LOMAR-377860 format. One line per 5 residues: their letters; for each residue x, y, z of C-alpha. Coordinates in nm, 3 decimals, decimal comma. Layout:
<nodes>
A) X/Y/Z ~ ...;
</nodes>
This chain:
<nodes>
MNSIL) -0,354/-10,027/4,198 ~ -0,052/-9,873/4,362 ~ 0,125/-9,898/4,039 ~ -0,144/-9,713/3,845 ~ -0,155/-9,439/4,124;
KKIIL) 0,218/-9,382/4,104 ~ 0,192/-9,344/3,720 ~ -0,081/-9,084/3,768 ~ 0,127/-8,895/4,035 ~ 0,431/-8,901/3,818;
LIFAL) 0,229/-8,782/3,509 ~ 0,090/-8,488/3,711 ~ 0,435/-8,387/3,844 ~ 0,580/-8,399/3,490 ~ 0,301/-8,174/3,368;
ILFLV) 0,359/-7,922/3,654 ~ 0,727/-7,919/3,565 ~ 0,630/-7,852/3,200 ~ 0,399/-7,555/3,279 ~ 0,652/-7,407/3,511;
SCRKE) 0,912/-7,433/3,236 ~ 0,693/-7,272/2,979 ~ 0,595/-7,001/3,217 ~ 0,958/-6,913/3,283 ~ 1,028/-6,907/2,910;
EIELI) 0,731/-6,671/2,847 ~ 0,852/-6,434/3,109 ~ 1,198/-6,447/2,964 ~ 1,052/-6,379/2,612 ~ 0,838/-6,080/2,719;
TTPEE) 1,096/-5,903/2,945 ~ 1,258/-5,639/2,715 ~ 1,554/-5,395/2,767 ~ 1,445/-5,104/2,991 ~ 1,525/-4,857/2,718;
EQLLK) 1,256/-4,995/2,502 ~ 0,991/-4,994/2,773 ~ 0,749/-4,713/2,830 ~ 0,789/-4,673/3,205 ~ 0,535/-4,493/3,432;
NSEVA) 0,678/-4,137/3,515 ~ 0,946/-4,156/3,271 ~ 1,017/-3,842/3,073 ~ 0,901/-3,976/2,748 ~ 0,574/-4,095/2,915;
ILIQK) 0,512/-3,748/3,059 ~ 0,579/-3,593/2,708 ~ 0,332/-3,835/2,559 ~ 0,066/-3,733/2,816 ~ 0,135/-3,362/2,761;
ISTND) 0,078/-3,405/2,384 ~ -0,253/-3,595/2,456 ~ -0,378/-3,345/2,715 ~ -0,706/-3,167/2,642 ~ -0,619/-2,824/2,500;
GSIDN) -0,849/-2,594/2,693 ~ -0,754/-2,284/2,485 ~ -0,914/-2,392/2,165 ~ -1,247/-2,241/2,273 ~ -1,116/-1,929/2,461;
IIDNT) -1,345/-1,715/2,241 ~ -1,638/-1,854/2,442 ~ -1,497/-1,918/2,795 ~ -1,172/-1,729/2,817 ~ -1,019/-2,029/3,007;
NCLTI) -0,716/-2,238/2,924 ~ -0,774/-2,545/3,144 ~ -1,124/-2,659/3,014 ~ -1,326/-2,676/2,704 ~ -1,714/-2,661/2,679;
QLPVT) -1,869/-2,980/2,538 ~ -2,037/-2,919/2,212 ~ -2,311/-2,840/2,116 ~ -2,349/-2,528/2,322 ~ -2,577/-2,231/2,259;
VIVNG) -2,439/-1,871/2,286 ~ -2,574/-1,521/2,233 ~ -2,335/-1,310/2,042 ~ -2,403/-0,933/2,019 ~ -2,761/-1,019/2,040;
SELEI) -2,759/-1,309/1,785 ~ -2,837/-1,656/1,907 ~ -2,587/-1,921/1,768 ~ -2,572/-2,303/1,813 ~ -2,204/-2,414/1,815;
NTIED) -2,187/-2,772/1,707 ~ -1,818/-2,804/1,580 ~ -1,483/-2,647/1,633 ~ -1,523/-2,477/1,294 ~ -1,837/-2,291/1,435;
YLLIE) -1,615/-2,077/1,657 ~ -1,558/-1,877/1,331 ~ -1,925/-1,773/1,332 ~ -1,854/-1,601/1,664 ~ -1,544/-1,435/1,532;
NIFDE) -1,714/-1,314/1,229 ~ -1,975/-1,135/1,443 ~ -1,723/-0,984/1,656 ~ -1,530/-0,861/1,352 ~ -1,818/-0,693/1,195;
LDNDE) -1,741/-0,354/1,363 ~ -1,410/-0,229/1,499 ~ -1,519/0,009/1,755 ~ -1,821/-0,173/1,913 ~ -1,806/-0,356/2,250;
DHLEI) -1,846/-0,732/2,182 ~ -2,046/-0,950/2,430 ~ -2,113/-1,316/2,439 ~ -2,353/-1,497/2,683 ~ -2,341/-1,877/2,728;
QFPIT) -2,670/-2,048/2,772 ~ -2,667/-2,290/3,069 ~ -2,656/-2,577/3,170 ~ -2,322/-2,688/3,005 ~ -2,073/-2,965/3,039;
VILVN) -1,710/-2,877/3,048 ~ -1,408/-3,110/2,982 ~ -1,094/-3,058/3,200 ~ -0,739/-3,121/3,067 ~ -0,754/-3,473/3,189;
FIEIG) -1,082/-3,528/3,008 ~ -1,291/-3,541/3,321 ~ -1,645/-3,392/3,252 ~ -1,834/-3,171/3,496 ~ -2,172/-3,028/3,465;
LNSLD) -2,221/-2,655/3,534 ~ -2,550/-2,472/3,589 ~ -2,445/-2,104/3,592 ~ -2,166/-1,845/3,501 ~ -2,076/-1,828/3,861;
ELNIL) -1,978/-2,196/3,874 ~ -1,781/-2,159/3,552 ~ -1,606/-1,863/3,695 ~ -1,512/-2,050/4,014 ~ -1,381/-2,334/3,816;
SQTCN) -1,182/-2,099/3,586 ~ -0,993/-1,951/3,885 ~ -0,798/-2,284/3,910 ~ -0,651/-2,229/3,568 ~ -0,333/-2,048/3,457;
DENEI) -0,364/-1,689/3,327 ~ -0,314/-1,604/2,956 ~ 0,011/-1,726/2,805 ~ 0,129/-1,869/3,140 ~ 0,337/-2,200/3,109;
DFDIE) 0,082/-2,497/3,130 ~ 0,112/-2,870/3,114 ~ -0,002/-2,936/2,756 ~ 0,208/-2,947/2,442 ~ 0,021/-2,799/2,134;
CIDFQ) 0,307/-2,774/1,886 ~ 0,291/-3,150/1,821 ~ 0,003/-3,410/1,763 ~ 0,001/-3,777/1,717 ~ -0,117/-3,928/1,387;
YPISI) -0,364/-4,194/1,489 ~ -0,400/-4,489/1,521 ~ -0,120/-4,572/1,759 ~ -0,080/-4,920/1,924 ~ 0,119/-5,062/2,223;
SSFNT) 0,182/-5,403/2,368 ~ 0,135/-5,456/2,732 ~ 0,224/-5,760/2,967 ~ 0,143/-5,735/3,337 ~ 0,393/-5,947/3,531;
NNGLI) 0,145/-5,979/3,828 ~ -0,156/-6,129/3,645 ~ 0,015/-6,255/3,332 ~ -0,221/-6,055/3,103 ~ -0,093/-5,996/2,754;
ETITF) -0,261/-5,756/2,531 ~ -0,229/-5,514/2,233 ~ -0,406/-5,183/2,265 ~ -0,495/-4,947/1,989 ~ -0,550/-4,574/2,042;
NEDRE) -0,757/-4,357/1,805 ~ -0,766/-4,021/1,998 ~ -0,584/-3,815/2,265 ~ -0,834/-3,909/2,545 ~ -0,749/-4,271/2,524;
VFAFI) -0,367/-4,211/2,528 ~ -0,396/-3,970/2,827 ~ -0,608/-4,221/3,024 ~ -0,358/-4,504/2,948 ~ -0,055/-4,310/3,053;
ENIDT) -0,232/-4,194/3,357 ~ -0,308/-4,554/3,453 ~ 0,026/-4,732/3,379 ~ 0,096/-4,985/3,662 ~ 0,447/-5,051/3,795;
NDIIT) 0,394/-5,424/3,703 ~ 0,333/-5,335/3,339 ~ 0,582/-5,397/3,065 ~ 0,489/-5,170/2,788 ~ 0,642/-5,126/2,447;
VNFPI) 0,530/-4,892/2,168 ~ 0,468/-5,042/1,830 ~ 0,680/-4,833/1,608 ~ 0,701/-4,666/1,366 ~ 0,461/-4,381/1,473;
TLIIF) 0,411/-4,032/1,300 ~ 0,431/-3,690/1,471 ~ 0,248/-3,403/1,303 ~ 0,433/-3,073/1,375 ~ 0,264/-2,735/1,403;
DGSTI) 0,362/-2,636/1,052 ~ 0,197/-2,939/0,893 ~ 0,506/-3,141/0,839 ~ 0,536/-3,493/0,975 ~ 0,824/-3,685/1,136;
IVNNL) 0,846/-4,058/1,162 ~ 1,014/-4,201/1,469 ~ 1,123/-4,558/1,529 ~ 1,191/-4,597/1,906 ~ 1,134/-4,414/2,230;
LELEE) 1,464/-4,236/2,230 ~ 1,390/-4,069/1,885 ~ 1,040/-3,994/2,012 ~ 1,174/-3,817/2,323 ~ 1,433/-3,617/2,119;
EINTY) 1,184/-3,499/1,857 ~ 0,915/-3,393/2,114 ~ 1,180/-3,190/2,293 ~ 1,301/-3,030/1,966 ~ 0,960/-2,906/1,852;
KDLCD) 0,740/-2,868/2,178 ~ 0,827/-2,489/2,236 ~ 0,861/-2,382/1,860 ~ 0,506/-2,257/1,804 ~ 0,274/-2,010/1,956;
EDDDN) 0,039/-2,218/2,152 ~ -0,222/-1,930/2,154 ~ -0,302/-1,948/2,521 ~ -0,458/-1,613/2,526 ~ -0,807/-1,462/2,470;
DYNDD) -0,728/-1,285/2,148 ~ -0,940/-1,477/1,902 ~ -0,786/-1,302/1,594 ~ -0,431/-1,412/1,640 ~ -0,488/-1,754/1,495;
DCNDC) -0,651/-1,667/1,176 ~ -0,349/-1,755/0,966 ~ -0,288/-2,131/1,073 ~ -0,283/-2,225/0,706 ~ -0,122/-1,920/0,573;
NQSQI) 0,216/-1,955/0,396 ~ 0,474/-1,717/0,245 ~ 0,379/-1,787/-0,123 ~ 0,011/-1,737/-0,053 ~ 0,060/-1,390/0,111;
ITFIT) 0,297/-1,273/-0,159 ~ 0,039/-1,378/-0,432 ~ -0,239/-1,229/-0,242 ~ -0,088/-0,882/-0,181 ~ 0,058/-0,844/-0,528;
TCPVW) -0,233/-0,977/-0,726 ~ -0,457/-0,683/-0,614 ~ -0,312/-0,395/-0,790 ~ -0,344/-0,130/-0,527 ~ -0,451/-0,120/-0,160;
SVDKL) -0,582/0,156/0,076 ~ -0,550/0,190/0,452 ~ -0,864/0,062/0,624 ~ -0,719/0,055/0,978 ~ -0,413/0,214/1,135;
KLSDN) -0,384/0,207/1,515 ~ -0,073/0,308/1,685 ~ -0,020/0,335/2,061 ~ -0,414/0,329/2,101 ~ -0,453/0,619/1,857;
DFEDN) -0,619/0,583/1,524 ~ -0,448/0,725/1,212 ~ -0,625/0,585/0,918 ~ -0,801/0,918/0,836 ~ -0,454/1,065/0,784;
YVNYL) -0,416/0,831/0,487 ~ -0,755/0,842/0,316 ~ -0,616/0,930/-0,040 ~ -0,300/0,719/-0,007 ~ -0,287/0,412/-0,245;
FQFNT) -0,027/0,145/-0,211 ~ 0,109/-0,086/-0,474 ~ 0,299/-0,391/-0,352 ~ 0,532/-0,510/-0,634 ~ 0,663/-0,858/-0,692;
DNTIT) 1,024/-0,728/-0,675 ~ 0,951/-0,640/-0,306 ~ 0,917/-0,259/-0,389 ~ 0,624/-0,044/-0,271 ~ 0,480/0,249/-0,466;
VNNGV) 0,258/0,494/-0,255 ~ 0,069/0,762/-0,432 ~ -0,160/1,035/-0,303 ~ -0,063/1,292/-0,565 ~ 0,292/1,261/-0,444;
TFSGT) 0,474/0,938/-0,499 ~ 0,670/0,766/-0,217 ~ 0,886/0,453/-0,258 ~ 0,977/0,182/-0,026 ~ 1,022/-0,192/0,023;
WNAEG) 0,831/-0,486/0,171 ~ 0,886/-0,856/0,244 ~ 0,712/-1,153/0,390 ~ 0,870/-1,458/0,552 ~ 0,753/-1,737/0,776;
TGNNI) 0,444/-1,971/0,797 ~ 0,115/-1,998/0,961 ~ 0,053/-1,743/1,243 ~ 0,426/-1,645/1,245 ~ 0,450/-1,475/0,895;
VVTIN) 0,636/-1,149/0,939 ~ 0,553/-0,867/0,688 ~ 0,836/-0,612/0,679 ~ 0,733/-0,258/0,554 ~ 0,994/0,014/0,506;
IPKLL) 0,873/0,340/0,344 ~ 1,136/0,613/0,441 ~ 0,902/0,900/0,422 ~ 0,585/0,719/0,580 ~ 0,726/0,618/0,911;
DFNNN) 0,385/0,510/1,058 ~ 0,408/0,202/0,841 ~ 0,758/0,091/0,909 ~ 0,772/-0,219/1,125 ~ 0,807/-0,608/1,136;
WILRE) 0,431/-0,667/1,134 ~ 0,286/-1,006/1,213 ~ 0,027/-1,122/0,956 ~ -0,293/-1,192/1,149 ~ -0,563/-1,257/0,904;
IEQET) -0,637/-1,268/0,524 ~ -0,992/-1,205/0,411 ~ -1,116/-1,260/0,059 ~ -1,472/-1,200/-0,034 ~ -1,636/-1,087/-0,374;
GEFKF) -1,528/-0,729/-0,420 ~ -1,354/-0,705/-0,087 ~ -1,004/-0,815/-0,012 ~ -0,814/-0,735/0,324 ~ -0,503/-0,844/0,508;
DLRLG) -0,464/-0,752/0,871 ~ -0,125/-0,696/1,039 ~ -0,053/-0,667/1,410 ~ 0,245/-0,589/1,648 ~ 0,134/-0,591/2,009;
NDRLR) -0,156/-0,345/2,038 ~ -0,071/-0,185/1,705 ~ -0,266/-0,261/1,399 ~ -0,254/-0,208/1,026 ~ -0,510/-0,338/0,791;
FESDC) -0,523/-0,280/0,409 ~ -0,817/-0,321/0,179 ~ -0,878/-0,343/-0,192 ~ -1,160/-0,424/-0,436 ~ -0,907/-0,550/-0,690;
TTINS) -1,130/-0,451/-0,973 ~ -1,139/-0,069/-1,027 ~ -1,028/0,041/-1,363 ~ -0,857/0,365/-1,431 ~ -1,002/0,592/-1,707;
ITSIS) -0,959/0,962/-1,799 ~ -1,262/1,164/-1,730 ~ -1,168/1,522/-1,818 ~ -0,897/1,763/-1,956 ~ -0,898/2,131/-1,904;
SPSVE) -0,843/2,376/-2,194 ~ -0,633/2,664/-2,083 ~ -0,535/2,979/-2,270 ~ -0,196/3,162/-2,231 ~ 0,009/3,445/-2,396;
EGDDL) 0,297/3,296/-2,597 ~ 0,609/3,224/-2,384 ~ 0,402/3,110/-2,092 ~ 0,322/2,743/-2,004 ~ -0,016/2,581/-2,107;
VHNVI) -0,103/2,363/-1,806 ~ -0,380/2,103/-1,872 ~ -0,529/1,946/-1,560 ~ -0,626/1,588/-1,620 ~ -0,870/1,396/-1,401;
ASNAT) -0,898/1,019/-1,391 ~ -1,130/0,782/-1,214 ~ -1,028/0,643/-0,865 ~ -0,737/0,460/-1,010 ~ -0,632/0,123/-0,885;
TIETY) -0,438/-0,015/-1,183 ~ -0,145/0,114/-1,385 ~ -0,297/0,221/-1,712 ~ -0,135/0,324/-2,047 ~ -0,312/0,576/-2,288;
AFSII) -0,270/0,708/-2,636 ~ -0,150/1,073/-2,615 ~ -0,128/1,327/-2,898 ~ -0,123/1,698/-2,969 ~ -0,269/1,791/-3,305;
NNTTS) -0,214/2,136/-3,467 ~ -0,522/2,324/-3,552 ~ -0,408/2,674/-3,623 ~ -0,091/2,632/-3,445 ~ 0,238/2,499/-3,598;
DNDYN) 0,507/2,291/-3,444 ~ 0,714/2,595/-3,399 ~ 0,463/2,747/-3,151 ~ 0,536/2,517/-2,858 ~ 0,770/2,243/-2,736;
QIPVL) 0,679/1,912/-2,864 ~ 0,770/1,712/-2,549 ~ 0,516/1,743/-2,269 ~ 0,603/1,770/-1,904 ~ 0,390/1,549/-1,669;
NNGVT) 0,372/1,524/-1,286 ~ 0,258/1,268/-1,019 ~ 0,468/0,997/-1,171 ~ 0,299/0,998/-1,503 ~ 0,546/0,926/-1,786;
YDNTT) 0,546/0,977/-2,160 ~ 0,716/0,761/-2,425 ~ 0,811/0,979/-2,719 ~ 0,880/0,666/-2,941 ~ 0,525/0,503/-2,888;
GLISV) 0,329/0,814/-2,811 ~ 0,183/0,660/-2,498 ~ 0,163/0,798/-2,140 ~ 0,159/0,559/-1,834 ~ -0,047/0,662/-1,534;
PAGVS) 0,065/0,491/-1,206 ~ -0,188/0,303/-0,984 ~ -0,349/0,555/-0,749 ~ -0,309/0,856/-0,956 ~ -0,644/1,029/-1,001;
NFTVT) -0,510/1,371/-1,124 ~ -0,200/1,492/-1,298 ~ -0,106/1,786/-1,524 ~ 0,024/1,807/-1,884 ~ 0,240/2,112/-1,933;
ITTID) 0,321/2,244/-2,273 ~ 0,577/2,519/-2,302 ~ 0,494/2,777/-2,579 ~ 0,761/2,961/-2,770 ~ 0,776/3,344/-2,758;
DTEVE) 0,860/3,461/-3,113 ~ 0,860/3,807/-3,276 ~ 0,616/3,724/-3,541 ~ 0,290/3,911/-3,530 ~ 0,018/3,638/-3,533;
PTEFY) -0,354/3,586/-3,471 ~ -0,470/3,368/-3,163 ~ -0,393/3,012/-3,234 ~ -0,493/2,677/-3,073 ~ -0,415/2,296/-3,086;
NINID) -0,603/1,990/-2,983 ~ -0,476/1,764/-2,699 ~ -0,600/1,403/-2,686 ~ -0,561/1,148/-2,409 ~ -0,742/0,815/-2,451;
TINAA) -1,087/0,913/-2,574 ~ -1,100/1,263/-2,409 ~ -0,976/1,569/-2,596 ~ -0,932/1,941/-2,518 ~ -0,764/2,250/-2,654;
GTITD) -0,469/2,469/-2,574 ~ -0,490/2,833/-2,687 ~ -0,202/3,065/-2,754 ~ -0,245/3,441/-2,780 ~ 0,010/3,665/-2,952;
NDTAT) 0,224/3,930/-2,765 ~ 0,375/4,085/-3,058 ~ 0,274/4,412/-3,232 ~ 0,322/4,506/-3,591 ~ 0,643/4,723/-3,637;
LTLSE) 0,557/5,038/-3,829 ~ 0,822/5,230/-4,033 ~ 0,907/5,593/-3,944 ~ 0,720/5,704/-4,255 ~ 0,410/5,523/-4,152;
ILIDG) 0,415/5,675/-3,807 ~ 0,464/6,027/-3,935 ~ 0,182/6,024/-4,157 ~ -0,056/5,878/-3,905 ~ -0,192/6,190/-3,753;
LWIVS) -0,084/6,550/-3,638 ~ 0,227/6,639/-3,440 ~ 0,364/6,925/-3,240 ~ 0,718/7,022/-3,136 ~ 0,733/6,931/-2,777;
TYLDN) 1,111/6,999/-2,741 ~ 1,368/7,199/-2,951 ~ 1,714/7,259/-2,795 ~ 1,935/7,461/-3,026 ~ 2,285/7,358/-2,896;
GYNET) 2,139/7,322/-2,551 ~ 1,922/7,643/-2,559 ~ 1,563/7,568/-2,525 ~ 1,371/7,736/-2,810 ~ 1,050/7,531/-2,797;
GYYTD) 0,843/7,831/-2,738 ~ 0,880/7,946/-3,107 ~ 0,672/7,637/-3,209 ~ 0,407/7,621/-2,946 ~ 0,102/7,705/-3,163;
YQINF) 0,207/7,482/-3,458 ~ 0,043/7,165/-3,568 ~ 0,245/6,964/-3,814 ~ 0,100/6,745/-4,079 ~ 0,339/6,488/-4,268;
DNSGT) 0,181/6,401/-4,590 ~ 0,256/6,065/-4,770 ~ 0,356/6,255/-5,071 ~ 0,661/6,394/-4,894 ~ 0,529/6,730/-4,804;
VIADN) 0,491/6,874/-4,462 ~ 0,286/7,166/-4,340 ~ 0,328/7,351/-4,014 ~ 0,019/7,550/-3,942 ~ -0,067/7,805/-3,674;
GTPIN) -0,330/7,966/-3,891 ~ -0,067/8,060/-4,141 ~ 0,059/7,743/-4,308 ~ 0,429/7,695/-4,356 ~ 0,518/7,440/-4,634;
GTWSV) 0,828/7,206/-4,647 ~ 0,925/6,869/-4,762 ~ 1,050/6,554/-4,570 ~ 1,196/6,211/-4,656 ~ 1,335/5,916/-4,442;
QSADT) 1,671/5,769/-4,535 ~ 1,905/5,499/-4,425 ~ 1,654/5,247/-4,310 ~ 1,467/5,487/-4,080 ~ 1,782/5,614/-3,915;
ELILD) 1,766/5,966/-4,074 ~ 1,487/6,215/-4,124 ~ 1,560/6,494/-4,382 ~ 1,353/6,816/-4,316 ~ 1,355/7,125/-4,555;
FGTNY) 1,126/7,419/-4,489 ~ 1,330/7,664/-4,714 ~ 1,362/8,012/-4,566 ~ 1,033/8,003/-4,383 ~ 1,099/8,119/-4,037;
PFNEF) 1,110/7,967/-3,760 ~ 1,101/7,617/-3,929 ~ 1,403/7,690/-4,141 ~ 1,593/7,608/-3,820 ~ 1,486/7,235/-3,890;
NDEWD) 1,648/7,225/-4,225 ~ 1,893/6,945/-4,184 ~ 1,962/6,568/-4,196 ~ 1,853/6,457/-3,845 ~ 1,963/6,142/-3,679;
VISIT) 1,672/5,929/-3,533 ~ 1,737/5,848/-3,178 ~ 1,399/5,669/-3,083 ~ 1,071/5,589/-3,231 ~ 0,735/5,513/-3,075;
DTQIE) 0,392/5,530/-3,203 ~ 0,354/5,873/-3,032 ~ 0,696/6,025/-3,003 ~ 1,004/6,060/-3,232 ~ 1,329/6,201/-3,108;
LQDVS) 1,588/6,342/-3,339 ~ 1,937/6,483/-3,298 ~ 2,178/6,686/-3,510 ~ 2,531/6,819/-3,462 ~ 2,482/7,192/-3,514;
GGGGG) 2,721/7,419/-3,705 ~ 3,083/7,351/-3,697 ~ 3,115/7,397/-3,315 ~ 3,001/7,052/-3,242 ~ 2,700/7,146/-3,038;
IDTLI) 2,396/6,909/-3,019 ~ 2,061/6,998/-3,144 ~ 1,755/6,807/-3,024 ~ 1,422/6,802/-3,178 ~ 1,124/6,585/-3,046;
FTKL) 0,784/6,555/-3,223 ~ 0,489/6,439/-3,010 ~ 0,172/6,306/-3,161 ~ -0,152/6,496/-3,078;
</nodes>
């Protein structure tokens, strides 16, 4: 009996030694280097908890509070319209109502009771706005430094291994959301040996991902990216509308619509969009800007960055209101309506376009001018939003090519290609002129006109003549009766001898001076109208005119003649004036 008892005692003792030995080996196996352990209150543990903290700013459009969120669903009344908010995406419904009008006062009313979720995921029921306001007073103000990290997220699931040296509990825990990670970090015990099961993936604010393989890498990457984004801890619901925007997208968006107009321009709390009603902006793919309001302005633009950090730089030297490094706030694209909104502090610039308007010529004026002047055709186009090219021609009707300059002069940036016969009208040009310079010649012509054609519209340009027929001295003399208005004989005025006479030059070469008693003579023109020969024989007083007179000047109504009298070199002057 004693022998059996001894054997039993020995067996129990051996078993105890075996178990103690195994326990010691297990502890030795589980114990890991400290740098591989996730320790309570370590920097990396605090960083993990900051990433998994509940972001209270996500619903600021409802509660204007950064340290809590309202549990969904919740009912709100927005500018008189009742909405049920069931998902985070439904916050956009509120924003859309707020954005319907720029100058109205927006109002949102929360329907109580509600449940709010604090940064540590504790839930509290509230029955009134007063209770919400009291709780909100414990939060930081807009854009103050807070606990959470919003520039980085975890890609779930994540798992850890945990061993409690006090109770010997060994387990693997898998996390699928921030709430679970936050609670775990909050409740780490000093007796816990915790290792993270790497690799794990971090999602960065710009959508990129980073794979980390140990705690040191995790701590370094979090510290690198935690402050590189705008956490949007303010109550401006519009400043996060470009989360998914990228540089390529904005460039394509702006340059695809051929022309933009100014929908909103607010600088230093003053509205200036009315100053630019007729200004049309064309953003080109080569980073140039063409602006037209009848006068063409040139400048440059550029877009750089991603998400809510895209900077659109505009520089138009002669339009200073637009020049700045603007932040792209929002892109709107609906059927027939395209907009992009730029902000800088409280300043705002918003462009809009329908992207569909087609330019067409609607009318051309038909001016009339005297030759030598410019024919200016006023051309009206539809409200142009695209660069258009049109067939252009001038076709002679009664004119000839010698009546005007064949190359037209155009304004407002419209150009003419003499080779193709086409004109190009820039985007935004709704009126321009075509100027044709007429040629002042000496030919006596009737009124003439040509046809001008742009696209399917035509008009006329009329040229009136400014030349009169040049009559010969003979033709002038035989056309009517004349008197002697002046006769100076070597400077002596003897006009009075001829006062009562009317003189008639006949086309047969005879001339009759008549004061009741006719005096007959002859006349002839020599040397290409430079000499007039008169011969009245011995008939006094007209025998004084018998000579070869030099023609000094000729008009339709007056002829001035001169002659060197006698041998003394005196000058005789004879002037006939038409009755």
